[in-house]
C-alpha positions in Angstrom: 0.0 0.0 0.0 2.8 2.4 0.8 4.5 1.8 -2.5 1.1 2.3 -4.2 0.7 5.7 -2.5 4.2 6.7 -3.6 3.4 5.7 -7.2 0.2 7.8 -7.2 2.2 10.8 -5.8 4.8 10.5 -8.6 2.0 10.3 -11.2 0.4 13.4 -9.8 3.7 15.3 -9.7 4.4 14.3 -13.3 0.9 15.5 -14.4 1.5 18.8 -12.6 4.9 19.1 -14.2 3.7 18.9 -17.7 0.1 20.3 -17.5 0.5 23.6 -15.6 3.5 25.2 -17.3 4.3 28.9 -16.9 4.9 29.4 -20.6 1.5 30.9 -21.6 2.0 30.8 -25.4 4.9 28.6 -26.5 7.2 29.7 -29.4 6.3 26.5 -31.2 5.9 26.2 -35.0 4.7 23.4 -37.3 6.6 23.2 -40.5 5.2 21.4 -43.6 6.2 20.7 -47.2 4.3 18.2 -49.3 3.8 15.2 -46.9 6.8 16.2 -44.7 6.3 17.9 -41.3 8.4 18.8 -38.3 8.4 21.3 -35.4 10.5 24.2 -34.3 10.6 25.4 -30.7 12.2 28.6 -29.4 14.0 28.3 -26.1 15.5 30.8 -23.7 18.9 30.0 -22.2 18.0 30.9 -18.6 18.1 28.7 -15.5 14.9 30.0 -13.8 11.9 28.2 -12.2 9.4 29.3 -14.8 11.4 27.4 -17.6 11.6 24.1 -15.7 8.1 23.1 -16.8 7.6 22.1 -20.4 4.4 23.3 -22.2 1.9 20.5 -22.8 2.0 21.1 -26.6 5.8 20.7 -26.6 5.6 17.5 -24.5 3.2 16.0 -27.1 5.6 17.0 -29.9 8.5 15.4 -28.2 6.5 12.2 -27.6 5.7 12.0 -31.4 9.2 12.8 -32.5 11.9 10.3 -33.5 14.8 12.8 -33.2 15.2 15.9 -31.2 17.8 18.5 -32.1 19.0 21.2 -29.7 21.6 23.8 -30.7 24.5 21.7 -29.4 24.6 18.2 -27.8 23.7 18.6 -24.1 25.8 15.7 -22.8 28.5 15.8 -20.2 31.4 15.5 -22.7 30.1 18.6 -24.5 30.0 20.5 -21.3 33.5 19.5 -20.4 34.7 20.5 -23.9 32.9 23.9 -23.5 34.8 24.5 -20.2 38.1 24.0 -22.1 37.2 26.2 -25.0 36.3 29.1 -22.8 39.8 29.1 -21.3 42.9 31.0 -22.6 46.1 29.2 -23.3 48.5 31.7 -21.9 49.9 32.2 -18.4 48.6 35.8 -17.9 46.0 36.8 -15.4 42.8 38.7 -16.4 44.2 41.9 -14.8 47.0 41.9 -17.4 44.8 41.8 -20.5 41.9 44.2 -19.7 42.0 47.9 -18.7 42.3 48.5 -14.9 39.1 50.5 -14.8 37.1 47.5 -16.1 38.9 45.1 -13.9 38.0 47.2 -10.8 34.3 47.3 -12.0 34.2 43.5 -12.2 35.7 43.3 -8.6 33.1 45.7 -7.3 30.2 44.0 -9.2 31.2 40.6 -7.7 31.5 42.1 -4.3 27.9 43.5 -4.6 26.6 40.1 -5.5 28.5 38.2 -2.9 31.6 39.5 -0.9 33.1 36.0 -1.0 33.3 35.9 -4.8 36.8 36.4 -6.2 37.8 37.6 -9.6 40.4 34.9 -9.7 37.6 32.7 -10.8 37.9 34.4 -14.2 41.7 34.7 -14.4 42.2 32.1 -17.1 39.0 32.7 -19.1 38.9 34.3 -22.5 37.4 37.8 -22.3 34.2 36.9 -24.0 33.9 34.0 -21.5 34.1 36.6 -18.6 31.3 38.6 -20.2 29.1 35.6 -20.6 29.7 34.3 -17.1 29.0 37.7 -15.5 25.7 38.1 -17.4 24.3 34.9 -16.0 26.0 34.9 -12.6 23.2 36.3 -10.5 20.7 33.7 -11.9 23.1 30.8 -11.5 23.8 31.8 -7.8 20.1 32.2 -7.1 19.1 28.9 -8.8 22.3 26.7 -8.8 20.5 23.4 -9.4 18.1 24.5 -12.2 18.5 23.7 -15.8 18.0 25.8 -18.9 14.9 24.7 -20.8 17.2 23.4 -23.6 18.5 20.8 -21.0 15.0 20.1 -19.7 14.0 19.2 -23.3 17.1 17.1 -23.8 16.6 15.2 -20.5 12.9 14.6 -21.2 13.5 13.4 -24.7 16.2 11.1 -23.5 13.8 9.7 -20.9 11.4 8.9 -23.7 14.2 7.1 -25.5 14.4 9.7 -28.3 17.5 10.3 -30.3 18.9 13.6 -29.2 21.6 15.5 -31.2 23.0 19.0 -31.8 22.5 20.9 -35.0 26.0 22.4 -34.4 29.0 21.3 -32.4 30.2 23.2 -29.3 33.5 24.0 -31.2 31.5 25.6 -34.0 29.3 27.6 -31.6 32.1 28.9 -29.3 34.6 29.2 -32.1 32.5 32.1 -33.4 33.4 34.1 -30.2 37.1 33.7 -31.0 36.4 35.7 -34.3 36.1 38.8 -32.2 39.4 40.7 -31.6 40.7 41.2 -28.1 39.7 44.9 -28.3 36.2 44.0 -29.4 35.9 41.5 -26.5 37.0 44.3 -24.1 34.3 46.6 -25.5 31.7 43.9 -25.2 32.8 43.3 -21.6 32.5 47.0 -20.9 29.0 47.1 -22.4 27.9 44.0 -20.3 29.1 45.7 -17.1 27.2 48.9 -18.0 24.0 46.9 -18.4 24.5 44.8 -15.3 25.0 47.9 -13.2 21.8 49.5 -14.3 18.8 49.3 -12.1 16.6 48.1 -14.9 16.1 44.3 -14.8 16.6 43.4 -18.5 16.6 39.7 -17.9 13.3 39.7 -16.1 11.7 41.9 -18.9 13.0 39.6 -21.5 11.7 36.5 -19.6 8.3 38.1 -19.4 7.9 38.6 -23.1 9.1 35.0 -23.7 6.6 33.5 -21.2 3.8 35.3 -22.9 5.0 34.2 -26.3 5.0 37.8 -27.6 7.4 37.7 -30.6 7.0 41.4 -31.7 7.5 42.8 -28.2 10.5 40.5 -27.7 12.1 41.7 -31.0 11.3 45.3 -30.2 12.9 44.9 -26.7 16.1 43.4 -28.2 16.3 46.1 -30.8 15.8 48.8 -28.1 18.9 47.5 -26.3 21.1 47.5 -29.4 22.3 50.1 -31.9 21.5 53.0 -29.5 25.1 53.9 -28.6 27.4 54.8 -31.5 30.5 53.4 -29.7 28.9 49.9 -29.7 27.1 49.9 -33.0 29.8 48.3 -35.2 30.4 45.6 -32.7 26.7 44.9 -32.3 26.3 44.6 -36.1 29.2 42.1 -36.2 27.7 40.2 -33.3 24.3 39.9 -35.0 25.9 38.8 -38.3 28.2 36.1 -36.8 26.1 34.8 -33.9 22.6 35.1 -35.4 22.3 35.6 -39.2 25.1 33.4 -40.4 24.2 30.6 -38.0 20.5 30.9 -38.9 21.4 30.2 -42.6 23.6 27.2 -41.6 20.9 25.8 -39.3 18.2 26.2 -42.0 20.4 24.4 -44.5 21.1 21.6 -42.1 17.4 21.2 -41.3 16.5 21.1 -44.9 19.1 18.5 -45.6 17.9 16.4 -42.7 14.3 16.5 -43.8 15.2 15.6 -47.4 17.3 12.6 -46.2 15.5 11.7 -43.0 13.4 8.8 -44.3 10.2 10.6 -43.1 11.3 10.7 -39.5 9.5 13.1 -37.1 11.9 15.9 -36.0 11.8 18.6 -33.4 14.4 21.4 -33.5 14.7 23.4 -30.3 17.0 26.5 -30.5 17.2 29.9 -28.9 14.0 31.7 -29.8 15.9 34.6 -31.6 16.9 32.1 -34.3 13.2 31.9 -35.3 12.2 35.5 -35.2 12.5 38.4 -37.6 14.4 38.8 -40.8 17.1 36.3 -41.8 15.7 33.9 -39.3 15.6 30.1 -39.6 11.9 30.4 -40.3 12.4 32.9 -43.1 15.0 30.7 -44.8 12.8 27.6 -44.5 10.0 29.6 -46.2 12.4 30.4 -49.0 13.0 26.7 -49.4 9.2 26.1 -49.9 8.2 25.2 -46.4 5.0 26.4 -44.7 5.7 27.7 -41.2 2.7 28.1 -38.9 2.8 29.2 -35.2 1.3 26.6 -32.8 -1.2 29.1 -31.5 -2.7 29.1 -35.0 -2.3 25.4 -35.6 -5.5 24.1 -34.1 -7.7 26.5 -36.0 -6.1 25.5 -39.2 -6.5 21.8 -38.4 -2.8 21.1 -38.4 -2.2 19.8 -34.9 
């Protein structure tokens, strides 16, 4: 009887997990061409409670899928490889390669978060790695045991015995960051610190638009944060070209190739939501290849789900 009660409790918890998600309107698209169909899902790379619960519609898509692709493989070996790629190969300390003013700003920012944090944690990191780490540090300290939704998808798909792969390798993804010069990385670090020290909670605002599934407001918010300061405009243009537009084209081409050669398997592609929004997005490229791309909120009324 005791074991039976435990089983019932687990079933109830599982039901709650996948039926009462906090994502009100998922960034989920159904893509079709002739008799072929597959799904796209836009993620947000944040480790927060609201993104631990998969939307019911996404759970159903995963169950029906044969293969699930995230941006990169989410296994331990990939994580270990990533930790190596973010490190520099020289013997210098961070203080020796960035301006003293920026170095002191990092020290002060860390102290404000937690007086016990030491900048020596970043001594061997590449400058872009420092920027990335600082941007997500508060969230990681607040929720150290939570996963980004990409990892939640990966783990759930694995639990359902689905094949899970990455559309790109970690070397491809992080290798893009090495295309920025040291000076460009320093400017980006300076910009990150400027935003982190503002009272406005950019991450929370961004998360709000994502949870509501509001693509236009999400895009407007991103654009309002960029191209506003002349000093950063050229770097931001390079950032968008390398990290978004060029990758979108590569992703779309790889998806198209997989669909053409996939023996009619059911696919789900789950990437950062910005890859699916706006001009030069994966969605736009797929449309140019002859695919129909329909948002899930419109799928039922069109009889496609």
